[in-house]
C-alpha positions in Angstrom: 72.1 204.2 34.1 76.1 204.0 34.3 78.5 205.8 36.1 82.1 206.2 35.0 84.9 207.9 37.0 88.4 208.4 35.6 91.6 208.5 37.5 95.2 208.7 36.9 95.6 212.1 35.0 98.7 214.3 35.5 101.9 216.2 34.5 104.6 214.1 33.1 107.3 214.8 30.7 107.7 213.5 27.1 108.8 210.0 26.6 107.1 209.4 30.0 104.5 206.6 30.6 101.2 207.2 32.4 98.0 204.8 33.3 94.5 206.2 33.5 91.8 204.1 35.1 88.1 204.2 34.6 85.7 202.8 37.3 82.2 202.0 35.9 79.3 201.2 38.4 75.5 201.0 38.1 74.1 198.9 35.4 77.6 197.7 34.0 75.8 194.7 32.8 74.6 196.8 29.8 77.7 197.9 28.7 78.8 196.8 25.1 81.9 198.6 24.6 84.0 201.0 26.6 86.5 203.6 25.1 88.6 206.6 25.8 88.4 209.9 24.1 90.4 213.0 24.7 89.9 216.7 23.8 92.8 219.3 23.5 92.1 222.9 24.1 90.5 224.7 20.9 90.3 221.1 19.2 87.1 218.8 18.8 87.0 215.8 21.1 88.7 212.6 19.3 88.7 208.8 19.7 91.6 207.1 21.2 90.9 203.5 21.7 88.0 201.2 22.8 87.3 197.6 23.7 84.4 195.5 23.8 83.1 194.8 27.4 83.2 191.0 26.3 86.0 190.3 23.9 89.6 191.4 23.3 89.4 192.9 19.9 90.2 196.8 20.4 90.4 199.6 18.1 92.9 202.2 18.3 93.5 205.7 16.7 96.6 206.0 14.4 97.9 208.8 16.2 98.5 206.4 19.3 98.9 203.1 17.6 101.7 201.3 19.3 101.9 203.8 22.3 98.6 203.5 24.0 97.1 200.2 24.9 93.8 199.4 26.6 92.9 196.8 29.2 90.0 195.8 31.1 89.1 194.1 34.2 85.5 192.9 34.4 85.4 191.3 37.8 86.3 195.0 39.2 84.4 196.7 36.3 87.4 198.9 35.5 89.2 200.0 32.3 92.7 201.5 31.9 94.5 203.3 29.4 98.4 202.4 29.3 100.3 205.1 28.0 103.8 205.0 27.0 106.2 207.3 24.8 104.0 210.2 25.7 104.3 213.4 23.6 103.3 216.7 24.1 100.3 216.4 21.4 99.0 214.1 23.8 97.9 216.9 26.4 94.4 216.7 26.6 91.6 216.1 29.0 90.8 212.4 28.7 87.2 211.0 28.8 86.0 207.5 29.6 83.0 206.4 27.5 80.5 203.5 27.5 78.0 202.2 24.9 74.9 200.6 26.5 73.0 200.7 23.1 72.8 198.6 19.6 73.4 201.8 17.7 76.9 202.0 19.0 76.5 205.3 20.0 78.6 206.5 23.2 75.9 207.2 25.7 77.7 207.6 29.2 80.6 209.7 29.7 82.9 210.3 33.0 83.8 214.0 33.9 87.4 213.6 32.6 90.8 213.6 33.8 93.8 216.1 32.6 96.9 214.8 30.9 99.6 217.4 30.4 103.0 216.1 28.7 105.7 218.8 28.9 108.3 218.9 26.3 
């Protein structure tokens, strides 16, 4: 079992920056990949960015390319999402997720943290 807890959401203005954090606990040694997803009201959950638990090659959605960056601290079992030049369309509940299986399916999820960007 892996537990994920997000923090750092809030209300910001367009153009501002914000950092989200995800703390992992439990069987963190079983994590292959960690990622961030988001879901806006009335929309499906969408992929934002992910990173291998070991390694540095991150994958990022086109909509946030060049504005969002992911980092990881294995010693602290934490992952962060650094968001810059935020836009109102970035407003959503952001979820931290982890892959602990060879199928690559995200099987553990945090409870989510709200990010609201005002224009």
